[in-house]
LOZA-210276 format. One line per 5 residues: number of its first residue (from 1); their letters; for each residue x, y, z of N, C-alpha, C. Coordinates in Angstrom, 1 decimal, decimal comma, padded with zeros to 4 digits. Layout:
# residues N
NUM	A	X:Y:Z:X:Y:Z:X:Y:Z; ...
END
This chain:
# residues 88
1	MREIV	103,8:107,7:105,0:103,0:107,4:106,2:101,6:108,0:106,0; 101,6:109,2:105,5:100,3:109,9:105,4:099,3:109,1:104,6; 099,8:108,4:103,5:099,0:107,6:102,6:098,4:106,4:103,4; 099,3:105,8:104,2:098,8:104,6:105,0:097,7:105,1:106,0; 097,9:106,2:106,7:096,9:106,6:107,7:095,6:107,0:106,9
6	RERVH	095,8:107,7:105,8:094,6:108,1:105,0:093,8:106,8:104,6; 094,5:105,8:104,1:093,8:104,6:103,7:093,1:103,9:104,8; 093,8:103,9:106,0:093,1:103,2:107,2:091,9:104,0:107,6; 092,0:105,3:107,6:090,9:106,2:108,0:089,7:106,0:107,1; 090,0:106,0:105,8:088,9:105,8:104,8:088,3:104,4:104,8
11	AIPAL	089,1:103,4:105,4:088,6:102,1:105,5:087,6:101,9:106,6; 087,5:102,8:107,5:086,6:102,7:108,7:085,2:102,9:108,2; 084,3:101,9:108,5:082,9:102,0:108,1:082,2:103,2:108,7; 081,2:103,8:108,0:080,5:104,9:108,5:079,8:104,6:109,8; 079,3:103,4:110,0:078,7:103,0:111,3:079,6:103,1:112,5
16	EWERL	080,9:102,7:112,2:081,9:102,8:113,3:082,2:104,3:113,6; 082,3:105,2:112,6:082,5:106,6:112,9:081,3:107,1:113,7; 080,1:106,7:113,4:078,9:107,2:114,2:079,0:106,7:115,6; 079,4:105,4:115,8:079,5:104,9:117,1:080,6:105,6:117,9; 081,7:105,9:117,3:082,8:106,7:118,0:082,3:108,1:118,3
21	RRVSR	081,5:108,7:117,5:080,9:110,0:117,8:080,0:110,0:119,0; 079,1:108,9:119,0:078,2:108,8:120,2:079,0:108,6:121,5; 080,0:107,7:121,4:080,8:107,5:122,6:081,5:108,7:123,1; 082,1:109,5:122,1:082,7:110,7:122,5:081,8:111,7:123,1; 080,5:111,8:122,6:079,5:112,7:123,1:079,1:112,3:124,5
26	ELGHQ	078,9:111,0:124,7:078,5:110,5:126,0:079,6:110,7:127,1; 080,8:110,5:126,7:081,9:110,6:127,6:082,4:112,1:127,8; 081,9:113,0:126,9:082,3:114,4:127,0:083,8:114,6:126,8; 084,4:113,8:125,9:085,8:113,9:125,7:086,3:115,3:125,3; 087,4:115,7:125,9:088,0:117,0:125,5:089,5:116,7:125,4
31	VDSSH	090,1:117,5:124,4:091,6:117,4:124,3:092,3:117,8:125,6; 091,9:118,9:126,1:092,3:119,4:127,4:091,3:120,4:127,9; 091,6:121,0:129,1:090,6:121,9:129,7:090,5:123,2:128,9; 091,4:123,5:128,0:091,3:124,7:127,3:090,4:124,6:126,0; 090,0:123,3:125,7:089,2:123,1:124,5:087,8:122,6:124,9
36	PPTAL	086,8:123,0:124,0:085,5:122,5:124,3:085,4:121,0:124,0; 084,3:120,3:124,5:084,2:118,9:124,2:084,3:118,6:122,7; 085,0:117,6:122,3:085,3:117,2:120,9:084,0:117,1:120,1; 082,9:116,6:120,7:081,7:116,4:119,9:081,1:117,8:119,6; 081,3:118,8:120,4:080,8:120,1:120,1:081,6:120,7:118,9
41	GRDLV	082,9:120,5:118,9:083,7:121,0:117,8:083,3:120,3:116,5; 083,1:119,0:116,6:082,7:118,3:115,3:081,3:118,8:114,9; 080,4:119,1:115,8:079,1:119,6:115,4:079,2:121,0:114,7; 080,1:121,8:115,3:080,3:123,1:114,7:080,8:123,0:113,3; 081,8:122,2:113,1:082,4:122,0:111,7:081,4:121,5:110,8
46	ASREP	080,6:120,5:111,2:079,6:119,9:110,4:078,5:120,9:110,0; 078,3:121,9:110,8:077,2:122,8:110,6:077,5:123,9:109,5; 078,8:124,0:109,1:079,2:125,0:108,2:079,5:124,4:106,8; 079,4:125,3:105,8:079,7:124,9:104,5:081,2:124,7:104,3; 081,6:123,7:103,5:083,0:123,5:103,3:083,7:124,8:102,6
51	ESAGV	084,9:125,0:103,0:085,7:126,1:102,3:087,0:125,5:101,8; 087,5:126,2:100,9:088,9:125,8:100,4:089,9:126,1:101,4; 090,9:125,2:101,5:092,0:125,4:102,4:092,8:126,6:102,1; 093,3:127,3:103,1:094,1:128,5:102,8:095,6:128,3:103,0; 096,1:127,1:103,2:097,5:126,8:103,3:098,0:126,2:102,1
56	HLSAA	099,0:126,8:101,5:099,6:126,2:100,3:101,1:126,1:100,5; 101,6:124,9:100,3:103,1:124,7:100,5:103,8:124,5:099,2; 104,9:125,0:099,1:105,7:124,7:097,9:106,3:123,3:098,1; 106,8:122,7:097,0:107,4:121,4:097,1:108,6:121,4:098,0; 109,4:122,5:098,0:110,6:122,7:098,9:110,2:122,7:100,3
61	DEVRI	109,1:123,5:100,6:108,6:123,5:102,0:108,1:122,2:102,5; 107,4:121,4:101,6:107,0:120,1:102,0:108,1:119,2:102,3; 109,2:119,2:101,5:110,4:118,4:101,7:111,0:118,8:103,1; 111,1:120,1:103,3:111,7:120,6:104,6:111,0:120,1:105,8; 109,6:120,2:105,7:108,8:119,8:106,8:108,9:118,3:107,0
66	DRELA	108,9:117,5:105,9:109,0:116,0:106,0:110,4:115,7:106,7; 111,4:116,4:106,3:112,8:116,1:106,8:112,8:116,4:108,3; 112,1:117,5:108,7:112,1:117,9:110,1:111,4:116,9:111,0; 110,3:116,4:110,4:109,5:115,4:111,2:110,0:114,0:111,1; 110,8:113,7:110,1:111,3:112,3:109,9:111,8:111,6:111,2
71	PYVPS	112,5:112,2:112,1:113,0:111,5:113,3:111,8:111,0:114,1; 110,7:111,6:114,0:109,6:111,2:114,9:108,6:110,2:114,2; 108,8:109,9:113,0:107,9:109,1:112,2:107,8:107,6:112,8; 109,0:107,0:113,0:108,9:105,6:113,5:108,1:105,4:114,8; 108,4:106,3:115,8:107,6:106,2:117,0:106,1:106,5:116,8
76	LQERL	105,8:107,4:116,0:104,4:107,7:115,7:103,7:106,6:115,0; 104,4:106,0:114,0:103,8:104,9:113,3:103,6:103,7:114,3; 104,5:103,5:115,2:104,3:102,4:116,2:103,1:102,7:117,1; 103,0:103,9:117,5:101,9:104,3:118,4:100,6:104,2:117,7; 100,5:104,6:116,4:099,3:104,5:115,7:098,9:103,1:115,4
81	YEQHT	099,9:102,3:115,1:099,7:100,9:114,8:099,1:100,2:116,1; 099,7:100,5:117,2:099,2:099,9:118,5:097,8:100,3:118,8; 097,5:101,6:118,7:096,2:102,1:119,0:095,1:101,6:118,1; 095,4:101,5:116,8:094,4:101,0:115,9:094,3:099,5:115,8; 095,4:098,8:116,1:095,3:097,4:116,1:094,6:096,8:117,3
86	FAW	094,9:097,3:118,5:094,4:096,8:119,7:093,1:097,5:120,2; 092,7:098,6:119,5:091,5:099,3:119,9:090,2:098,6:119,3; 090,4:097,7:118,3:089,2:097,1:117,7:088,9:095,9:118,4
END
């Protein structure tokens, strides 16, 4: 599933990402009241130099996590499909 989502995200044109950023900024979208507006978070991340990730999983841990999340994958795939199919 991750590969499918990754492919779809990479297929979105840069102009569409920019449009979504502008809409988010104009609407002041927030995850919830405990988070700053999403656009501000993106601006903060964009203003910093990239760093290497600090999380490293063993193959066994990845399998365990995939197994734990497996029951939720079908409903999440359906939701993602509906959101991305009908949002365009």
